[in-house]
C-alpha positions as CSV (number, residue, x, y, z in Angstrom):
1,M,66.6,170.5,96.7
2,G,69.9,172.4,95.0
3,C,72.0,171.5,92.8
4,L,75.2,170.0,94.5
5,T,77.7,170.4,91.4
6,D,80.4,172.4,93.7
7,D,79.4,170.8,97.2
8,L,80.0,166.9,96.0
9,P,81.9,165.1,98.5
10,L,85.1,163.8,96.8
11,L,86.7,161.3,98.4
12,E,90.2,159.1,97.9
13,L,90.3,156.1,96.6
14,L,92.2,153.4,98.2
15,C,92.3,155.3,101.5
16,A,91.6,153.3,104.6
17,A,88.1,152.2,105.3
18,H,88.7,154.0,109.2
19,E,89.8,157.3,107.3
20,V,86.3,157.7,105.6
21,R,84.4,160.7,106.1
22,V,80.9,161.5,104.4
23,P,78.8,164.1,105.1
24,G,75.3,161.9,105.4
25,E,73.3,159.8,107.1
26,L,74.2,156.1,106.5
27,E,70.9,154.3,105.6
28,S,72.7,150.8,105.0
29,S,75.3,148.5,104.8
30,L,75.5,145.6,102.7
31,P,77.6,143.0,100.5
32,P,77.2,143.5,96.4
33,E,76.0,140.8,94.6
34,N,79.4,139.6,93.1
35,A,81.7,140.0,96.1
36,P,80.4,138.8,99.3
37,D,83.9,139.9,100.9
38,A,83.1,143.5,100.7
39,V,80.1,145.7,101.6
40,V,78.6,148.6,100.5
41,D,77.8,151.6,102.4
42,T,74.6,154.0,101.6
43,Y,74.5,157.3,102.5
44,V,71.6,159.9,102.6
45,V,73.6,163.0,101.3
46,D,72.0,166.9,100.0
47,G,70.5,165.8,97.1
48,G,70.5,162.1,96.9
49,R,72.7,159.0,97.5
50,L,76.1,158.4,98.0
51,L,77.1,154.3,97.7
52,L,80.7,153.7,99.0
53,T,82.2,149.9,98.6
54,L,84.9,148.9,101.0
55,W,87.0,145.8,100.1
56,R,90.0,144.5,101.7
57,G,89.9,147.6,104.3
58,R,89.9,150.2,101.6
59,L,87.3,152.8,99.8
60,H,87.8,151.0,96.4
61,E,84.7,152.3,94.6
62,V,82.2,155.6,94.6
63,I,78.7,155.8,93.6
64,Y,77.5,159.4,93.2
65,Q,73.3,158.9,92.8
66,I,72.9,162.7,92.7
67,P,71.4,163.6,89.5
68,A,71.8,166.9,88.5
69,E,69.2,169.9,87.5
70,S,70.2,170.5,84.0
71,G,72.6,168.9,81.4
72,E,74.8,171.9,82.1
73,D,75.1,171.4,85.7
74,A,75.6,167.8,85.0
75,S,78.8,168.4,82.6
76,R,80.3,170.3,85.0
77,R,79.5,168.3,87.8
78,N,81.3,165.4,86.0
79,D,84.2,167.7,85.0
80,R,84.7,168.1,88.4
81,L,84.5,164.3,89.2
82,F,87.1,163.3,86.1
83,A,89.4,165.5,87.4
84,H,89.2,164.5,91.1
85,Y,89.4,161.1,90.5
86,G,92.0,161.1,87.2
87,Q,94.3,162.7,89.9
88,G,96.4,164.4,86.8
89,D,95.7,161.4,84.4
90,D,93.1,161.7,81.4
91,W,90.5,159.2,81.0
92,T,89.6,157.6,77.7
93,E,86.0,156.2,76.6
94,I,86.0,152.7,76.3
95,L,82.3,152.1,75.4
96,D,78.6,153.9,74.6
97,N,76.0,151.3,75.0
98,G,72.9,153.8,74.8
99,F,72.2,153.8,78.4
100,G,76.0,155.2,79.5
101,K,79.6,155.5,79.1
102,T,82.4,153.6,80.5
103,Y,86.2,155.2,80.6
104,R,89.9,154.1,82.1
105,R,92.1,156.1,83.7
106,A,95.3,156.5,81.5
107,D,97.4,154.2,83.9
108,Q,94.7,151.6,84.0
109,Q,94.2,151.6,87.5
110,Q,90.7,153.0,87.6
111,Y,87.3,153.1,85.8
112,A,84.4,155.7,85.5
113,L,81.1,154.8,84.8
114,W,78.6,157.6,83.5
115,S,74.8,156.6,83.3
116,Y,73.5,159.3,81.3
117,A,70.2,157.6,81.2
118,M,70.3,158.1,85.0
119,D,72.9,160.4,85.4
120,I,74.7,158.7,87.9
121,A,78.6,158.3,88.2
122,T,80.8,155.6,89.3
123,F,84.4,155.7,89.7
124,G,86.5,152.8,91.0
125,T,89.5,150.7,91.3
126,M,90.3,148.3,88.5
127,D,91.3,145.5,91.3
128,F,87.4,145.8,92.3
129,H,85.8,145.9,88.7
130,Q,87.5,142.8,88.0
131,V,86.2,141.3,91.0
132,K,82.6,143.1,90.8
133,W,82.1,141.7,87.3
134,Q,83.6,138.5,87.2
């Protein structure tokens, strides 16, 4: 299993659900615990899994369960993901709880979570975040 630092699927948050294309095999499609009107599609991709949350007909969250092979690879991968989902805006670290870090994009429209303990990266909209964590 090779490092996917340069081959990660990069998706556009808020794109229409029918426009989402993932290079992988659909493994499951289930509602998340706190948002029964949403669906989380789990795809098997090279190196791990990609979880996409569709809500109100749009993509609201992407979770990369694709661990890197080294700290250097994780750093390079995260730089790429934060640049893509930042869309030119900076990210501010909000919290480090000893398991991972929470970030907000400068425009306050998106959040990111990085679990350094499990090497999982999440990017999503604040609208969905408020529903998911209520």
